[in-house]
N, CA, C and O of each residue as an XYZ file, in Angstrom:
384
protein
N     127.192    101.382    115.245
C     125.760    102.088    115.123
C     125.631    102.723    113.739
O     124.583    103.255    113.372
N     126.828    102.645    112.915
C     126.781    103.063    111.564
C     126.395    101.983    110.512
O     126.380    102.301    109.323
N     126.105    100.812    110.876
C     126.030     99.787    109.993
C     124.367     99.934    109.622
O     123.547    100.440    110.388
N     124.088     99.431    108.405
C     122.849     99.582    107.795
C     122.153     98.206    107.795
O     122.868     97.227    107.581
N     120.809     98.022    108.017
C     120.120     96.948    107.970
C     119.977     96.460    106.480
O     119.440     97.235    105.689
N     120.419     95.226    106.034
C     120.208     94.773    104.666
C     118.937     94.682    104.291
O     118.049     94.308    105.057
N     118.751     95.018    103.074
C     117.483     95.012    102.303
C     117.085     93.574    101.861
O     117.444     93.202    100.744
N     116.423     92.803    102.598
C     116.039     91.496    102.278
C     114.521     91.338    102.501
O     113.857     92.032    103.271
N     114.055     90.334    101.726
C     112.485     89.946    102.063
C     112.289     89.769    103.412
O     111.345     90.384    103.908
N     113.047     88.983    104.205
C     112.821     88.848    105.644
C     112.828     90.232    106.438
O     112.026     90.447    107.347
N     113.647     91.018    106.089
C     113.769     92.237    106.820
C     112.529     93.222    106.534
O     111.983     93.817    107.463
N     112.171     93.344    105.378
C     110.905     94.039    104.892
C     109.740     93.573    105.655
O     109.041     94.384    106.262
N     109.478     92.248    105.660
C     108.517     91.658    106.252
C     108.499     92.002    107.886
O     107.471     92.305    108.490
N     109.631     91.916    108.404
C     109.967     92.194    109.882
C     109.440     93.652    109.940
O     108.457     93.872    110.647
N     110.024     94.676    109.243
C     109.738     96.150    109.440
C     108.039     96.268    109.301
O     107.431     97.046    110.037
N     107.480     95.609    108.513
C     105.981     95.705    108.274
C     105.166     94.959    109.166
O     103.942     94.953    109.034
N     105.847     94.219    110.218
C     105.010     93.431    111.253
C     104.440     92.328    110.611
O     103.368     91.986    111.110
N     104.829     91.654    109.645
C     104.242     90.581    108.908
C     102.772     90.648    108.679
O     102.015     89.710    108.929
N     102.376     91.863    108.165
C     101.065     92.294    107.824
C     101.039     93.028    106.473
O     101.914     93.841    106.177
N     100.096     92.747    105.726
C      99.865     93.443    104.360
C      99.649     94.918    104.689
O      98.797     95.320    105.482
N     100.512     95.699    103.998
C     100.323     97.265    104.304
C      99.123     97.837    103.423
O      99.036     99.059    103.303
N      98.270     97.072    102.852
C      97.085     97.681    102.152
C      95.785     97.136    102.939
O      94.824     97.888    103.100
N      95.776     95.903    103.390
C      94.687     95.378    104.051
C      94.838     94.851    105.574
O      93.923     94.716    106.386
N      96.074     94.614    105.744
C      96.369     94.030    107.223
C      96.270     92.645    107.323
O      96.205     92.149    108.448
N      96.245     91.852    106.211
C      96.192     90.335    106.268
C      97.671     89.817    106.714
O      98.708     90.412    106.424
N      97.599     88.641    107.448
C      98.859     88.197    107.892
C      99.520     86.876    107.081
O     100.616     86.377    107.334
N      98.573     86.436    106.042
C      98.912     85.226    105.351
C      99.260     85.567    103.867
O      98.888     86.623    103.355
N     100.001     84.616    103.192
C     100.370     84.628    101.803
C     100.909     86.116    101.460
O     100.427     86.889    100.633
N     101.902     86.301    102.203
C     102.704     87.703    102.091
C     103.707     87.569    100.882
O     104.349     86.545    100.648
N     103.756     88.658    100.189
C     104.693     88.958     98.968
C     105.407     90.322     99.290
O     105.133     90.970    100.300
N     106.316     90.701     98.385
C     106.785     92.017     98.461
C     106.111     92.906     97.299
O     105.937     92.359     96.209
N     105.791     94.014     97.443
C     105.172     94.848     96.429
C     105.960     96.216     96.324
O     106.252     96.877     97.321
N     106.277     96.579     95.034
C     106.911     97.785     94.828
C     105.756     98.892     94.674
O     104.837     98.912     93.855
N     106.043     99.743     95.623
C     105.044    100.787     95.549
C     104.956    101.709     94.264
O     103.848    101.995     93.810
N     106.121    102.176     93.675
C     106.169    102.475     92.355
C     106.750    101.227     91.545
O     107.919    100.870     91.695
N     105.936    100.640     90.750
C     106.285     99.397     90.096
C     107.646     99.588     89.310
O     108.045    100.675     88.893
N     108.334     98.319     89.160
C     109.556     98.311     88.622
C     109.448     98.712     87.146
O     110.362     99.364     86.640
N     108.397     98.361     86.451
C     108.213     98.646     85.119
C     108.034    100.085     84.761
O     108.003    100.405     83.573
N     107.910    100.995     85.732
C     107.767    102.328     85.686
C     109.096    102.944     86.272
O     109.211    104.164     86.390
N     110.037    102.121     86.614
C     111.404    102.640     87.028
C     111.516    102.679     88.527
O     112.429    103.332     89.033
N     110.605    101.990     89.313
C     110.851    101.852     90.828
C     111.883    101.150     91.118
O     112.103    100.071     90.567
N     112.668    101.676     92.035
C     113.870    100.806     92.427
C     113.601     99.871     93.592
O     112.556     99.904     94.241
N     114.588     99.051     93.814
C     114.592     97.991     94.810
C     115.072     98.634     96.134
O     116.148     98.218     96.564
N     114.354     99.696     96.920
C     114.907    100.280     98.079
C     113.730    100.064     99.099
O     112.610     99.631     98.829
N     114.253    100.487    100.430
C     113.638    100.338    101.537
C     112.146    101.246    101.341
O     111.049    100.831    101.714
N     112.372    102.447    100.732
C     111.341    103.336    100.573
C     110.359    103.042     99.562
O     109.369    103.754     99.393
N     110.637    101.886     98.806
C     109.724    101.530     97.551
C     109.164     99.977     97.830
O     108.394     99.463     97.019
N     109.554     99.342     98.898
C     109.206     98.045     99.027
C     108.262     97.978    100.211
O     108.485     98.641    101.224
N     107.101     97.100    100.082
C     106.297     96.852    101.365
C     105.779     95.530    101.233
O     105.750     94.921    100.164
N     105.320     95.034    102.458
C     104.772     93.572    102.427
C     103.333     93.778    101.917
O     102.654     94.755    102.233
N     102.907     92.765    101.088
C     101.362     92.851    100.468
C     101.022     91.434    100.410
O     101.845     90.568    100.110
N      99.813     91.209    100.698
C      99.270     89.801    100.509
C      98.946     89.733     98.998
O      98.711     90.694     98.266
N      98.976     88.411     98.660
C      98.851     87.997     97.000
C      97.589     88.734     96.474
O      97.702     89.376     95.430
N      96.284     88.686     97.177
C      95.142     89.337     96.438
C      95.398     90.936     96.313
O      94.955     91.568     95.354
N      96.165     91.558     97.382
C      96.188     92.953     97.211
C      97.318     93.241     96.198
O      97.219     94.250     95.500
N      98.468     92.360     96.060
C      99.402     92.648     95.161
C      98.874     92.466     93.610
O      99.231     93.120     92.630
N      97.978     91.452     93.667
C      97.545     91.215     92.296
C      96.461     92.479     91.879
O      96.572     92.981     90.761
N      95.585     92.888     92.669
C      94.726     94.045     92.683
C      95.501     95.128     92.146
O      95.230     95.603     91.043
N      96.568     95.603     92.946
C      97.349     96.792     92.570
C      97.971     96.589     91.184
O      97.935     97.459     90.314
N      98.517     95.445     91.039
C      99.259     95.230     89.526
C     100.311     96.115     89.305
O     101.179     96.355     90.144
N     100.238     96.710     87.957
C     101.281     97.571     87.470
C     100.819     99.052     87.872
O     101.033     99.896     87.002
N     100.278     99.453     88.940
C      99.763    100.825     89.317
C     100.386    101.305     90.544
O     100.910    100.529     91.343
N     100.344    102.469     90.699
C     100.590    103.107     91.921
C      99.558    102.898     92.853
O      98.444    102.716     92.362
N      99.659    102.878     94.101
C      98.592    102.839     95.007
C      97.499    103.824     94.857
O      96.344    103.466     95.085
N      97.792    105.147     94.458
C      96.749    106.112     94.108
C      95.924    105.652     92.948
O      94.697    105.597     93.021
N      96.567    105.337     91.925
C      95.793    104.861     90.670
C      95.026    103.637     91.067
O      93.917    103.544     90.540
N      95.368    102.719     91.851
C      94.508    101.494     92.226
C      93.679    101.842     93.315
O      93.134    100.903     93.896
N      93.465    103.000     93.718
C      92.671    103.290     94.864
C      92.833    102.554     96.279
O      91.958    102.209     97.073
N      94.238    102.422     96.347
C      94.604    101.695     97.707
C      95.424    102.613     98.409
O      96.066    103.491     97.832
N      95.424    102.424     99.752
C      96.199    103.318    100.642
C      97.182    102.459    101.430
O      96.842    101.316    101.735
N      98.353    102.921    101.772
C      99.235    102.225    102.762
C      98.944    102.463    104.169
O      98.484    103.541    104.546
N      99.199    101.473    104.981
C      98.924    101.556    106.457
C      99.960    102.604    106.996
O      99.619    103.279    107.967
N     101.134    102.781    106.470
C     102.132    103.685    106.765
C     103.110    103.800    105.622
O     103.244    102.832    104.873
N     103.807    104.909    105.424
C     104.707    104.857    104.437
C     106.034    104.086    104.613
O     106.535    104.082    105.737
N     106.621    103.464    103.650
C     107.809    102.595    103.869
C     108.850    103.574    104.357
O     108.863    104.792    104.176
N     109.776    102.775    105.050
C     110.874    103.643    105.576
C     112.303    102.710    105.637
O     112.320    101.492    105.460
N     113.265    103.392    105.872
C     114.563    102.563    106.037
C     114.752    102.531    107.640
O     114.914    103.510    108.368
N     114.697    101.272    107.989
C     114.933    101.109    109.700
C     116.451    101.418    109.997
O     117.403    101.212    109.245
N     116.461    101.930    111.195
C     117.880    102.096    111.680
C     118.327    100.721    112.247
O     117.513     99.837    112.514
N     119.691    100.588    112.417
C     120.350     99.414    112.982
C     119.865     99.269    114.344
O     119.518     98.159    114.748
N     119.807    100.409    115.164
C     119.357    100.283    116.535
C     117.833     99.928    116.659
O     117.475     99.120    117.515
N     117.026    100.462    115.900
C     115.712    100.141    115.928
C     115.566     98.624    115.439
O     114.786     97.853    115.998
N     116.230     98.315    114.545
C     116.143     96.869    114.165
C     116.489     95.978    115.351
O     115.725     95.073    115.687
N     117.557     96.205    115.945
C     117.897     95.392    117.129
C     116.996     95.330    118.155
O     116.717     94.258    118.692
N     116.418     96.582    118.544
C     115.553     96.716    119.751
C     114.126     96.167    119.462
O     113.530     95.503    120.310
N     113.616     96.445    118.300
C     112.222     96.103    117.840
C     112.095     94.781    117.423
O     111.150     94.095    117.812
N     113.053     94.302    116.580
C     112.783     92.954    115.855
C     113.505     91.857    116.518
O     113.050     90.720    116.400
N     114.511     92.046    117.160
C     115.331     90.979    117.834
C     115.005     90.752    119.375
O     115.404     89.772    120.005
N     114.292     91.697    119.861
C     113.777     91.621    121.317
C     114.772     92.141    122.184
O     115.884     92.558    121.859
N     114.215     92.070    123.453
C     115.190     92.726    124.525
C     115.946     91.622    125.109
O     115.611     90.468    124.842
N     117.021     91.888    125.949
C     117.783     91.008    126.472
C     117.173     90.231    127.744
O     116.113     90.581    128.264
N     117.847     89.278    128.140
C     117.269     88.710    129.352
C     117.375     89.466    130.559
O     118.358     90.182    130.746
N     116.375     89.363    131.464
C     116.180     90.041    132.584
C     117.386     89.979    133.619
O     117.785     91.005    134.170
N     117.959     88.712    133.862
C     119.144     88.533    134.619
C     120.363     89.069    134.135
O     121.353     89.040    134.867
N     120.432     89.635    132.808
C     121.486     90.144    132.381
C     121.630     91.683    132.702
O     122.727     92.238    132.633
N     120.511     92.328    133.042
C     120.364     93.774    133.300
C     121.042     94.122    134.622
O     121.037     95.283    135.031
């Protein structure tokens, strides 16, 4: 229970439900830094979100407020238990 979920592109997309956090699109997804890296934004769970290419290009080197864009939900670090429950699914019924 004390293990942490690794910060990978795949896990960020899973956390965000494979949807752009700005418009809700489900295709051509990339990762976006909420606070741009050029302004000192770190590569952390709390600063990375899934974004489609058009939204990522529109936001550019700005914060969401500066670009006039809102996030569907704030980024967060998923817990190991939540990751297993929500992203890997439930066990087989005959095992219960």
